[in-house]
N, C-alpha and C positions, 0 to 999 in steps of 0.2 A: 752899151756897157759891156755885154757879154763878149762882143766882138773884140773890144780893146783888152779885156782880160785874157782871152785866148792868145792875142798877139804878144802880150807881155810874157805869157808863158812860153810861147814859142821862142821868143828872144832869150829867155833864160837858158833853154836847152841848146840854142845855137852857139851860145857863148860859154857852154859847159867845158868844152875842150881847152879854152884859153885859161878858165879858172884852174882847171886840173893842171895844166902845164905850169902855171905861175906857182901853184903849190909845190909841185914836184921840185921846181927850181929852188924854192925857199928851203925845201928839206935837204936838198943836196948841200946847199952852203951853209946850213945850220945844224946839220945832223951831228957833226963832230962835236960840237959843243954840249950837246945833250940838252937836258932840261925839259920842262913842260911845253915849252913853245914849239919845239920840233915835234914832240909826240902829238900836240894839239893839231899841227899842220898834217902830219901822216893820218890822223883820224878823219880829218876833214876831207883829204884826198879820197879815202875809203868811201865816205858819205856821198861825195859828189858821183863817184863812178857808180855806186849802188843806186842811187837816185836817177842817174842817167839811164842806166840799163833797166831800171823798173819802169820809167815812162816809156822806153821804147817797146818794152814787153807789153805795157797797158795798150799801146797803139797797135800792136800786132793783133792782140785780142779783139780791139774794136774794129778792126779792118777784116777780121776773118768771118767767113760765113759759118753755118751750123756743122757742115761736114768737116771743115777746117779746124774749128774749135774742138770737135770730138777727137781728131787726131793729136792735137796739142795736148788735150787733157788725158789722153791714153798713153803719153809718153812720160815715163816716171821722172825723168830729170826736168822736163819742161814743166810738168804739173807741180813738182816741188818748188820751182823758181816763181811759179804763178802764185802759190800759197804764200811764199815769202813776202811778195810784193802786193798781195791782196787783190790780185786780178783774176783768180781762177773763176771760170765761168759757171761752175757749179756750187750750189749751196752744200752745206755740210751734210744734210741728209742725203742728197744725191751722191756725194763723194763716198760716204760710209756704205750706202747700197751698192754702188758700183764696186767697191773693194770687196765687199762680201760675195757679190756675183762671181768675181774673179777666183775667189778661193772656194766656192761652192763645189766644183768637181772634186777638189781635194777632200773637203769634209765628207762628200758622199762616199768616197773611196774608203772612208774610215767608219762608214755606217751612220754617219750623223748630218745634220743640217742646222741652219741658223736663220732666223728671220728677224729683220730690223723692225721694231714696233715704232719707235720714234726717237728723235733727238730733242731733248728739251731745251728751253731758253737758257738753262743753266749749264749747258754742255754735257748733259748725261745721255749716253746712248742706251736705250732699252732694247735688249735682244732677248729672243726666246730660242733655246736650243731644243733639238728634237732628235730622237732616233740615234743617239751616240751609242757606241759599242760599249755598254755598261759593264760587260764581262772582261773588258780590256783596259786597265787603268792607264797604261802608257799611251793607248790610243786617245783617251780623254785628255791627256797632257798635250798631245799634238794638236788636237782641236783648239785647245785654250791658247797654245803658243800661235797658231795660225791666225785665229780671230784677232788676238791682241796686236800681232804685227800688222795685219791689214788695216785696223782701225787706227793705229798710231801713224801709219804711213800716209793714209787718205785724209785724216783730220785730226791734226795736231791739237786743235782746240778743244776736242773732246777730253773732259776731265774726269769722267767716271763712266763705268758701264754697269748698268743694271740688268742682271741675268734673271729671266723669268723661266722656271721649269715649265716644260710642256704640260705635265700632268697636274699642275697647281697654279693658282692665281697668286701665290706668295711671291714676293720679289725681294731680293738681296741686292743692296747697292755696293759695288765694289770699286773702290778708287783704281784708276788705270795703273798706277805705280805698284798696286798691291794685288793686281788681279792674279798674279801667279806667285804670291808670296810663299805659298806652301812649296812651290817648285823652287824658286829662286832661293829661299832661305838655306836649302840644303844642296841644290844642284844648280848653280848659276848657268844660264844658257848663252850659247854664242852661236851666232850664224856664220858660216863658212862658204865663201864662193866655190861652187863645184861646176864650172861650165863643161868639164869633160863628161859629165853624165849626160848631158844633152845629145851626145854623139851616139848613144845606144840605139841600135836599130830595133824595130818592133820584133819582140820575141827574144831579144838578146838580154843575157844576164852578165853583169860585170862586178868584179871586186874592186874596191878603192880603199885608200887610206885617207880619212879626213880628219885632221886635227888629232892625229895619234890614234884614232879609232877605225877599226876595220868595218867597212860598210858594204852591203850587198845591195846593188841596184838593178833594176830591170824595167823594161818597156813593155807594157801590155797595151797593144793598139797605139793610141796616141798618148797615153798616160804614162808618167815615169813614176816609180815607187822605190823608196829606199828603206833599208832595214839595217839594224846591227847585225853583223855577220856572226850570229851565234844560234846554234840550233838548240832549243830548250829540251828536245827529245833526248839527245845523246850528249849535250853540253859541249858539242865541238863545232867546228867552223863548217859553214855552207859552201865553202869554195867547191866549185865543180857542178853546183846545182844547176838544173835546167828548167825552163818554164814549158809547162805543158798542161793538158786538161785531164783531170782525174775522174774516174767513173763516178757519175752522180753528181758532179759539180759543173755549173755553168761558167764559173770564173776560172781564170788561169791559176795554177797552183805551182809552187816550188817544192820540189822533193829533195830532201837531204840525201846526198850521195852516200851517206854512211849508214844511218839507221833508217832511211826511207820514209821518215815522217813527211806528211803533206800539209802544206800551209797555203791558206787562200790569199793570194796576192792583192786582189781587189779590196777585200774586206779586213784590213788592218792585220794581215798575217795571222788570221785566226786558224788555230790547229783543226785538221779535219780527221777522219777516221776516229771520231770520238775522243780525240786528244784535247784536254783541256788547256794545255800550254799554247803559246803563240809566240811568233816572231815580234821583236820590238820595233814598231815603225818609227821613223824619223821624219820630221816635217821637211818637205821639199818645195820650195817656192821661188818664184821670180821676185827678187828684191832690187830695186833701182836697175832693172834690165838685166840683171846677172842671176843665173840660177844659183840658189843658195840652200844649204842644209843646216838645221839647228842640231846642236849637240848640247846635252846636259853634261857639264863638267863636274868631275869629282870635287867635293868640298876639299879645301886646303887642309893638308895634314892626313887625308884618307886615300887609301888605294882605289884605283878605279875598278 
């Protein structure tokens, strides 16, 4: 019985091309007249094509060994298609965990970390944040944006995020759509592709305009960092700043060429030399294979 069922399924996909062509011909001859029948045929064409490619993708997954599956799952575009067709090789916990691993170096650069505790049967991801740069509110925002984006991309079936503070056992359930309500209500966030930033060489600092905002970016070792081009020390631009090491600091620092204030590049742009001010860090991540930067837009009717 199983063999006959498999044969019937194979026959269905072998004839899919004929069915699609028949539907396309029907659409071509009936489209001018409009009406529901033409629209129904067009929708059926789309369903047939999606099912055909979904079946092909399922077979690719079935025929792949562990190493090949890892490469497929590591490709953003392929992984998203596997999610759509329900053939992703990893369960939701593994996908969320892997996504957090990918952004963990970025979290660490802002003095923070995140631990996945569990993903419940109801779709709630329980996370514990630790060590965030508590003196830097804008850094906390970048951590939230980064984690939200990673979870959304890796596991669209996650419906809520439960954040557990490291120093307490109390938990707060936060729906995914309102995870950043405080930020979104006042400053909608938009991700901008910035592939040019990836061309920065180690130790190089560059100025860019992204979405009408002046951005200062640099590469320290293998890591890229981005900040708004604004020195809180002199309220001016950081244009011309260089990356170097200040006395008493292990991390690379940026020195304002005007007021000579120093900022820790690796740790969220924290001010050095006793300065309480800090640069404003901007989230910089790979999204769908493209280096992208998040900017909070000024609310409608307000100046930036």
